[in-house]
C-alpha positions in Angstrom: -17.9 6.8 -2.0 -18.4 6.6 1.7 -16.3 9.0 3.8 -12.8 7.7 4.5 -11.7 7.4 8.1 -8.5 6.8 10.1 -9.1 5.2 13.5 -6.6 4.5 16.2 -7.3 1.2 17.8 -4.2 -0.6 19.1 -0.9 0.2 20.7 1.9 1.6 18.6 4.3 -1.1 17.4 6.9 -1.2 14.7 10.3 -2.5 13.5 12.5 -1.2 10.7 13.8 -4.4 9.0 12.3 -6.6 6.4 12.5 -10.3 7.2 11.0 -13.7 6.5 10.9 -16.6 8.9 11.0 -20.4 8.7 13.0 -20.5 5.4 10.2 -19.0 3.3 10.6 -17.3 -0.1 12.3 -13.9 0.0 10.9 -10.6 -1.3 12.1 -9.7 -4.8 15.8 -8.6 -4.7 16.5 -4.9 -5.4 17.7 -4.1 -8.9 19.9 -1.1 -9.7 19.6 -1.5 -13.5 18.0 1.4 -15.4 18.0 4.0 -12.6 18.5 7.5 -14.0 21.5 9.5 -12.8 19.4 11.8 -10.7 18.4 8.9 -8.4 20.9 8.8 -5.5 21.3 6.6 -2.4 22.5 8.8 0.4 22.1 9.6 4.0 20.1 12.8 4.8 21.4 15.4 7.2 18.6 14.5 9.6 16.9 11.1 10.3 13.5 10.5 8.5 10.4 10.4 10.7 9.9 6.9 12.3 6.6 6.4 10.5 8.3 6.4 7.2 10.1 3.1 8.2 7.2 1.1 9.6 3.7 2.5 10.0 2.4 2.1 13.6 -0.8 0.1 13.7 -2.8 3.0 15.2 -1.7 5.3 12.4 -2.6 2.9 9.5 -5.8 4.1 7.7 -9.0 2.1 7.8 -11.6 2.0 5.0 -14.7 -0.1 4.4 -18.0 0.2 2.7 -20.0 -0.7 5.8 -19.6 -1.0 9.5 -16.9 -3.2 11.0 -18.1 -6.8 11.6 -17.2 -8.5 14.9 -16.1 -12.0 13.9 -16.0 -14.9 16.4 -12.9 -16.8 15.6 -14.5 -20.0 16.9 -17.3 -19.7 14.3 -15.2 -18.3 11.4 -14.4 -20.3 8.4 -12.7 -19.6 5.0 -14.2 -21.5 2.1 -12.3 -21.9 -1.1 -14.3 -23.5 -3.9 -15.7 -23.0 -7.4 -13.4 -24.1 -10.2 -10.9 -26.0 -8.1 -10.0 -29.7 -7.9 -10.3 -30.0 -4.1 -12.7 -27.5 -2.4 -11.6 -26.6 1.1 -12.9 -25.0 4.3 -10.4 -23.7 6.8 -11.1 -22.9 10.5 -9.2 -20.2 12.3 -6.9 -22.8 14.0 -6.0 -24.2 10.5 -4.2 -21.0 9.6 -1.3 -22.1 11.8 -0.8 -25.1 9.5 0.8 -22.9 6.8 4.4 -21.8 7.0 4.4 -18.3 8.5 5.8 -15.3 6.7 6.6 -11.8 8.2 7.3 -8.9 5.9 6.8 -5.2 5.3 4.3 -4.3 2.6 2.8 -1.0 1.5 -1.0 -0.7 1.4 -2.9 2.1 -0.3 -6.5 3.0 -0.8 -7.7 3.7 -4.3 -9.5 6.7 -2.9 -6.4 8.2 -1.4 -6.3 11.9 -2.6 -3.1 13.5 -3.7 -0.8 13.6 -0.7 -3.5 11.9 1.4 -3.1 9.7 4.5 -4.7 6.6 3.1 -1.4 4.8 2.7 0.9 2.9 5.1 3.7 0.5 5.4 3.2 -1.8 8.4 4.8 -5.2 9.0 2.5 -8.1 8.2 2.3 -11.7 9.3 0.6 -14.5 7.5 1.4 -17.1 4.7 1.8 -17.3 1.0 -1.5 -17.7 -0.8 0.2 -20.1 -3.3 0.4 -22.7 -0.5 -3.4 -22.6 -0.3 -3.8 -22.7 -4.0 -1.6 -25.8 -4.1 -3.9 -27.5 -1.7 -7.1 -26.8 -3.7 -5.7 -27.0 -7.3 -7.1 -24.1 -9.4 -8.7 -25.5 -12.6 -7.6 -24.3 -16.1 -11.1 -22.9 -16.9 -11.0 -20.4 -14.0 -10.4 -16.8 -15.1 -11.1 -14.9 -11.9 -11.2 -15.2 -8.1 -14.3 -13.7 -6.4 -13.9 -12.6 -2.8 -16.7 -12.3 -0.1 -16.1 -10.8 3.3 -17.9 -11.0 6.6 -19.4 -7.5 6.0 -20.9 -8.8 2.7 -18.4 -6.8 0.6 -17.6 -8.5 -2.7 -15.0 -7.9 -5.4 -13.0 -10.0 -7.9 -9.6 -10.1 -9.6 -8.1 -11.7 -12.7 -6.3 -14.9 -12.0 -2.9 -13.4 -12.9 -3.2 -11.1 -9.8 -4.1 -13.8 -7.3 -1.5 -16.3 -8.5 1.5 -13.9 -8.1 4.2 -15.6 -6.0 4.0 -12.8 -3.3 0.3 -12.8 -2.6 -0.2 -13.1 1.1 -3.1 -14.1 3.4 -2.6 -12.0 6.5 -3.6 -12.6 10.2 -1.1 -10.3 12.0 0.0 -6.7 11.8 3.1 -5.4 13.6 3.5 -8.6 15.5 -0.1 -8.7 16.9 -3.3 -10.4 15.7 -5.3 -8.2 13.2 -7.6 -5.9 15.1 -11.2 -5.9 14.0 -10.8 -2.6 12.1 -8.0 -4.2 10.0 -9.7 -7.4 9.0 -9.6 -9.9 11.8 -9.3 -12.8 11.4 -8.0 -12.8 7.8 -7.3 -10.4 4.9 -5.5 -10.7 1.6 -2.6 -8.7 0.2 -1.9 -8.7 -3.6 1.1 -6.8 -4.9 0.3 -4.0 -7.3 -3.3 -3.5 -6.4 -5.2 -0.9 -4.3 -6.9 -2.0 -1.1 -10.3 -2.0 -3.0 -9.3 -5.4 -4.4 -8.0 -6.9 -1.1 -10.9 -7.5 1.3 -10.7 -7.6 5.0 -12.7 -10.2 7.1 -12.3 -12.7 4.3 -14.8 -15.6 4.4 -15.0 -17.0 0.8 -12.8 -17.3 -2.2 -14.5 -18.7 -5.3 -12.7 -19.3 -8.6 -15.1 -18.4 -11.4 -15.2 -18.6 -15.2 -16.5 -15.1 -15.9 -16.1 -11.4 -14.9 -17.7 -10.4 -11.6 -18.4 -6.7 -10.9 -18.1 -5.9 -7.3 -19.4 -3.2 -5.0 -17.0 -0.3 -5.8 -16.6 -1.3 -9.4 -20.3 -1.1 -10.0 -20.1 2.5 -8.7 -17.6 3.6 -11.3 -14.3 2.8 -9.6 -11.6 0.9 -11.6 -12.1 -2.8 -12.1 -8.3 -3.2 -12.5 -7.4 -1.0 -9.5 -3.6 -1.2 -10.1 -1.5 1.3 -8.1 -0.6 4.6 -9.8 2.8 6.2 -9.4 2.5 8.7 -6.6 4.7 10.6 -4.1 4.0 12.6 -0.9 5.7 15.3 1.1 5.4 14.1 4.7 7.7 16.7 6.4 7.4 19.6 6.7 3.6 19.7 7.0 1.6 22.2 5.0 1.5 25.7 6.6 4.3 24.8 9.0 6.3 27.8 10.3 9.9 27.3 9.6 13.2 29.1 10.3 15.4 30.1 7.4 18.4 27.8 6.7 18.8 24.1 6.3 15.4 22.4 6.4 15.2 18.6 5.9 12.3 17.6 3.6 11.1 13.9 3.8 8.5 11.9 2.1 7.6 8.6 0.3 6.9 7.5 -3.2 5.1 4.3 -4.4 4.2 2.7 -7.7 2.9 -0.8 -6.8 4.9 -3.4 -8.7 7.1 -0.8 -10.4 10.3 0.4 -8.7 10.7 4.1 -8.0 13.9 5.2 -9.8 13.9 8.9 -9.0 12.2 11.6 -6.9 12.5 15.3 -7.6 11.7 18.4 -5.6 10.7 21.9 -6.8 10.5 25.1 -4.8 7.8 27.5 -6.0 8.3 27.8 -9.8 11.9 26.8 -9.8 13.7 23.9 -11.5 13.1 20.3 -10.5 16.0 19.1 -8.3 17.0 15.5 -7.4 16.1 14.2 -4.0 18.1 11.5 -2.3 16.6 8.0 -2.1 16.9 7.0 1.6 16.6 3.3 0.8 16.5 1.0 -2.3 13.7 -1.4 -1.1 11.6 -3.9 -2.8 9.0 -2.1 -5.1 6.4 -3.6 -2.8 7.5 -1.3 -0.1 7.3 2.5 -0.5 10.6 4.4 -1.3 11.7 6.9 1.3 13.3 10.1 0.0 14.9 13.2 1.5 16.0 16.6 0.3 18.1 19.2 2.2 16.5 22.5 1.4 18.2 25.9 2.1 15.0 27.7 3.0 14.6 31.4 2.4 12.1 33.7 4.0 8.6 33.9 2.7 5.7 31.7 1.7 7.1 28.7 -0.2 5.5 25.9 -2.1 7.3 22.5 -2.0 6.3 20.1 -4.8 7.4 16.5 -5.4 7.3 14.2 -8.3 8.4 10.6 -8.8 9.7 8.6 -11.8 9.1 4.8 -12.0 11.1 2.1 -13.8 8.9 2.4 -16.9 10.1 6.0 -17.3 6.7 7.4 -16.3 7.1 10.8 -14.6 4.3 12.4 -12.6 3.2 15.4 -14.6 -0.3 16.6 -13.6 -1.0 19.3 -11.1 -4.3 20.2 -9.7 -6.8 17.2 -9.3 -10.4 16.7 -10.0 -13.0 14.6 -8.2 -11.6 13.3 -4.9 -8.3 15.2 -5.6 -7.6 13.2 -8.7 -8.3 9.7 -7.2 -11.6 8.8 -9.1 -11.8 6.4 -10.8 -8.3 4.9 -11.1 -6.3 6.3 -8.2 -4.3 9.5 -7.9 -1.0 10.2 -9.7 -1.1 14.0 -9.6 1.9 16.0 -8.2 1.7 16.7 -4.5 2.7 20.0 -3.0 2.6 21.8 0.4 2.9 25.5 1.3 5.1 26.4 4.2 6.0 29.8 5.9 9.7 30.5 6.3 9.9 33.2 9.0 12.9 35.4 9.8 
């Protein structure tokens, strides 16, 4: 897999609330059913880092299989055809004909190693893909949607993924047009899947009657590419020097379509202890968590594990190729080592 990069390219922007505009459909309502007792909603002793609320554009990872194409919006078109009743081609100006939606949504790369930076939660602007599917009329004999991008990247997904009600076609990030590195003029977001299945620089969507194996899939990466349950310690950073006493520990957990119901922290080889859930957001947005740690002197290892609504608990430590990411995405336990001095 090509080396993964993170590139700063636009001014920092961000907001903390989730909203929709123009009377569009809402994100799924939070549900409290089935959460184990160790999951708590509480306010930590210190505020979480701002980037755990909304990821600034310049801090969101970028990943592609080739170089970034420079697309002329005047020449760009999106063609939707194949097994549809009414094939359609859209120009850039036509995107404004769809009712606009603005919402936060977590995006993660399938190659994100355990505790890695290839995940973020910016605020997106675009429209519901179902509005486009209603215009073209997907035929009953279609089983997959095949995507082609301006950089010639190709992949495909089963129809059930692309016809979810919360699939979005995106042209803005954090209130600004998508920069080239993030897919200008159009990209797609599908709940529950890694970024591998959601091309940037989208130019063609073809509904097809058979399986199509795309670029990364042909190289051994998952063809399903559904998000694995994972959690990350974001603060303190590894090898950070800390003073003894109360240390706020923060991080995020994410499981795609599945709600995070609990997060636990372990210090060295001690018992797992419940963290506080800072929010109870939609499962499509990462869950923030916090833990007030009474730090003692010495070198200490902080580990985190998450439980999702199916009852799955992260249980593997140590990773393999790409820190456990290949071929299905990482779900190993993340830990950091810090120095408590004094």
